[in-house]
Structure formats: C-alpha cells, structure tokens
C-alpha positions in Angstrom: 11.7 -6.1 16.7 10.0 -2.9 15.6 6.2 -2.8 15.5 6.1 -0.3 12.7 5.0 -2.8 10.0 2.3 -4.1 12.2 1.2 -0.6 13.1 0.8 0.2 9.4 -1.2 -3.0 8.9 -3.5 -2.0 11.8 -3.9 1.5 10.5 -4.7 0.3 6.9 -7.3 -2.1 8.2 -8.8 0.4 10.7 -9.1 3.3 8.4 -9.7 1.3 5.2 -7.5 0.6 2.3 -9.3 3.2 0.2 -7.5 5.8 2.3 -4.0 4.6 1.5 -1.9 4.8 -1.6 1.3 3.4 -3.0 4.5 5.4 -2.7 7.9 4.5 -4.0 10.2 7.0 -2.4 11.8 7.4 -5.9 14.6 8.2 -6.7 15.9 7.0 -3.3 14.4 3.6 -3.7 14.1 2.1 -7.2 10.4 1.7 -8.2 10.9 -2.0 -8.9 12.2 -2.6 -5.4 9.4 -0.6 -3.9 6.8 -2.7 -5.8 8.5 -5.9 -4.8 8.5 -4.8 -1.1 4.8 -3.8 -1.3 3.9 -7.2 -2.8 5.8 -9.0 -0.1 4.2 -6.9 2.6 0.7 -7.6 1.2 1.4 -11.3 1.1 2.8 -11.4 4.7 -0.3 -9.8 6.0 -3.0 -11.4 3.9 -4.3 -8.3 2.1 -7.2 -9.1 -0.2 -7.2 -8.3 -3.9 -9.5 -5.4 -3.3 -7.3 -3.9 -0.6 -4.3 -4.2 -2.8 -6.1 -2.6 -5.7 -7.2 0.3 -3.6 -3.7 0.9 -2.2 -1.8 0.4 -5.5 -4.0 2.5 -7.8 -7.7 3.0 -6.6 -7.1 5.7 -4.1 -4.9 7.8 -6.4 -7.3 7.3 -9.3 -10.2 8.6 -7.1 -8.2 11.6 -5.7 -7.0 12.6 -9.2 -10.5 11.9 -10.7 -9.1 9.5 -13.2 -12.0 7.0 -12.9 
C-alpha cells in the first residue's frame, strides 16, 4: 500500500523526464532485472517513448556530453 511508486511518477512528470536517469543498483540488483522492472514501471504508468528515452539514456548522455 506504499505510495512511493506513485510519488516517483508524480516527481518525474512534475520535474520532467529529462531530469531523471536509469539506475540499476548493480551489483545488488542484476542489470537485467533492473531493466525489466523499469520497463514494467513505464508500462504501468503510461510513460511516452520520449520520456522513456530521456530516463534510460538521454539525461546521462547530456550530462556526460556524449551527444
């Protein structure tokens, strides 16, 4: 019954997906599991392709000046 997941969704939408980035918590959580959980999270909450792209690689690319 925790609201933490909904709180994250609210914050991501309020601040913008370009201010969030993927994190895996490796080695404590296998990267594949973290990816699967992020994909399921995005599906549950109706994230757009652009929002997903920002979170999964866009923000990090901009911060590290890889673009």
